C-alpha positions as CSV (number, residue, x, y, z in Angstrom):
1,M,160.6,8.1,54.3
2,V,163.9,7.3,56.2
3,K,165.8,10.1,58.1
4,L,169.4,10.8,56.6
5,S,172.1,9.9,58.9
6,K,173.9,13.3,60.1
7,N,177.3,12.0,59.1
8,K,177.7,13.4,55.8
9,S,181.0,11.4,55.1
10,D,178.6,8.2,55.0
11,F,177.3,9.8,51.7
12,Q,180.0,11.7,49.9
13,G,179.5,12.6,46.3
14,L,175.7,11.6,46.4
15,S,172.9,13.6,45.3
16,E,169.9,13.9,47.7
17,K,168.1,11.5,45.4
18,Q,170.8,8.9,45.8
19,K,171.3,9.4,49.7
20,V,167.3,8.8,50.1
21,F,168.0,5.8,47.7
22,V,170.7,4.4,50.1
23,L,168.8,4.8,53.1
24,E,165.5,3.2,51.7
25,Y,167.6,0.2,50.3
26,L,169.0,-0.5,53.8
27,V,165.2,-0.8,55.0
28,D,164.4,-3.9,52.8
29,L,167.8,-4.3,50.5
30,N,164.9,-4.4,47.2
31,G,166.3,-2.2,45.0
32,K,163.4,-1.8,43.0
33,Q,161.2,-0.9,46.0
34,A,163.6,1.7,47.7
35,A,163.9,3.3,44.2
36,I,160.3,3.5,44.0
37,R,160.1,5.1,47.7
38,A,163.1,7.5,47.0
39,G,161.1,9.2,44.3
40,Y,162.0,7.6,41.2
41,S,159.2,6.1,38.7
42,E,157.4,3.0,39.1
43,K,158.1,2.1,35.4
44,T,161.9,2.8,35.5
45,A,162.2,1.9,39.0
46,E,163.9,-1.5,38.3
47,N,166.4,0.2,35.9
48,Q,166.8,3.1,38.0
49,A,167.9,0.5,41.0
50,S,170.0,-1.5,39.0
51,R,172.0,1.5,37.8
52,L,172.5,2.7,41.2
53,L,173.4,-0.7,42.8
54,R,176.5,-0.4,40.2
55,N,177.0,3.3,41.0
56,V,180.6,3.1,42.8
57,K,179.6,6.0,45.3
58,V,176.5,4.4,46.2
59,K,177.9,1.1,46.8
60,K,180.5,2.5,49.2
61,A,177.5,4.3,50.9
62,I,175.8,1.1,51.8
63,G,179.0,-0.5,52.4
64,K,179.8,1.9,55.4
65,L,176.3,1.9,56.3
66,L,175.9,-2.0,56.6
67,D,179.2,-2.0,58.6
68,K,177.6,0.3,60.8
69,R,174.8,-1.5,61.4
70,E,176.4,-4.7,61.7
71,K,178.6,-3.1,64.8
72,R,175.8,-1.4,66.1
73,L,173.9,-4.7,66.5
74,E,176.7,-6.7,67.0
75,V,175.6,-9.2,63.9
76,T,178.2,-12.0,63.1
77,A,178.5,-14.9,60.7
78,D,179.3,-16.7,63.9
79,K,176.0,-15.6,65.9
80,V,174.0,-16.3,62.6
81,I,175.5,-19.8,62.3
82,N,175.1,-20.4,66.2
83,E,171.4,-19.4,66.4
84,L,170.9,-21.6,62.7
85,A,172.9,-24.5,64.8
86,K,170.1,-24.0,67.7
87,L,167.3,-24.7,65.5
88,A,169.1,-27.5,63.5
89,F,170.2,-29.6,66.3
90,S,166.9,-29.0,68.9
91,N,166.0,-32.5,70.5
92,L,162.3,-32.5,71.7
93,P,162.7,-35.8,73.9
94,E,166.0,-34.0,75.5
95,M,163.5,-31.1,76.1
96,I,161.0,-33.0,77.5
97,A,163.3,-35.3,80.1
98,A,164.6,-31.8,81.1
99,M,161.0,-30.6,81.7
100,G,160.5,-34.1,83.5
101,D,156.8,-33.9,84.5
102,E,156.2,-30.1,84.4
103,I,155.5,-29.0,80.9
104,S,154.3,-25.9,81.9
105,L,155.6,-22.5,82.5
106,I,157.7,-23.5,85.4
107,G,158.8,-27.0,83.6
108,L,160.3,-24.3,80.9
109,K,162.7,-22.7,83.2
110,K,164.5,-25.4,83.4
111,L,165.5,-25.6,79.6
112,N,168.8,-24.1,78.8
113,T,169.2,-21.2,76.3
114,N,169.4,-23.2,73.3
115,Q,166.3,-25.3,73.9
116,K,164.3,-22.2,74.7
117,A,165.8,-20.6,71.7
118,A,164.3,-23.7,69.3
119,L,160.8,-23.3,70.7
120,L,158.1,-21.8,69.0
121,E,155.1,-22.4,70.6
122,V,153.9,-23.8,73.9
123,T,150.2,-24.2,74.5
124,E,148.1,-25.7,77.1
125,T,144.4,-27.0,76.7
126,E,141.6,-28.4,79.0
127,V,139.1,-30.4,77.8
128,D,136.7,-32.5,80.3
129,G,139.2,-31.6,83.2
130,V,142.3,-33.0,81.5
131,I,144.9,-30.7,80.7
132,S,147.1,-31.3,77.7
133,R,150.6,-29.5,76.7
134,K,152.0,-29.1,73.4
135,L,155.4,-28.0,72.4
136,K,156.2,-26.9,68.8
137,L,159.8,-26.6,67.7
138,H,160.9,-24.5,64.8
139,P,161.0,-26.3,62.0
140,K,164.7,-27.9,61.5
141,I,165.0,-28.3,57.7
142,K,165.7,-24.9,56.6
143,P,168.4,-24.0,59.2
144,L,169.7,-27.7,58.1
145,E,170.1,-26.8,54.4
146,M,171.2,-23.7,55.4
147,L,174.4,-24.9,57.3
148,G,174.9,-27.7,55.3
149,K,175.2,-25.1,52.3
150,R,177.3,-22.4,54.0
151,L,179.6,-25.8,55.6
152,K,179.6,-26.8,51.8
153,L,178.5,-30.2,52.5
154,W,176.8,-30.6,49.4
155,S,176.4,-28.7,46.2
156,D,174.6,-29.2,43.0
157,D,178.0,-30.1,40.9
158,A,179.0,-32.4,43.4
159,E,181.1,-35.3,42.0
160,I,179.0,-38.7,42.9
161,P,182.1,-41.4,44.2
162,R,182.0,-44.3,41.8
163,Y,181.2,-46.8,44.6
164,I,178.2,-45.2,44.7
165,L,177.6,-45.4,40.6
166,A,178.2,-48.9,41.2
167,F,175.2,-49.7,42.9
168,M,172.8,-47.5,40.6
169,Q,171.6,-48.5,37.2
170,N,169.5,-46.0,35.4
171,G,169.7,-43.5,38.4
172,K,168.0,-45.8,40.4
173,P,169.6,-48.1,43.3
174,V,170.2,-51.6,42.5
175,N,169.0,-54.0,45.0
176,L,171.9,-56.4,45.7
């Protein structure tokens, strides 16, 4: 169970159980689980969570505490987008070129901050006196997808330009 905030203005007009729900909700943003952890019945937790999340006072308390968390952690949309971009636009050949012949811990020091952020794993193995090193990057598809959605580069209801449709027949490209 989480500790209640000392700042009573965060919970103005809430019952003790609602206060606990608010704090539990901030743990994982899962209403049903927050309701269960706050002491509501497992049978009714989903309905209770839905009701609580529509409650104006509960929403206000959650909003205040999320704002405080954001300020405390200095999390901004720009920072999140920047981190996604580091993963999405990482380039393994550039990293290898920057490291030169030193694909090792020493070589890692030659990478810039963005390149280091994109690394998921660096392993070194030795078999029969031959050392092999492996760099593994974070997957790029999900960050690219998230950035594309954020920048509205595509959507499910996007209109397909007529010139593209002219080269399609029965939904398949036509060989010209």
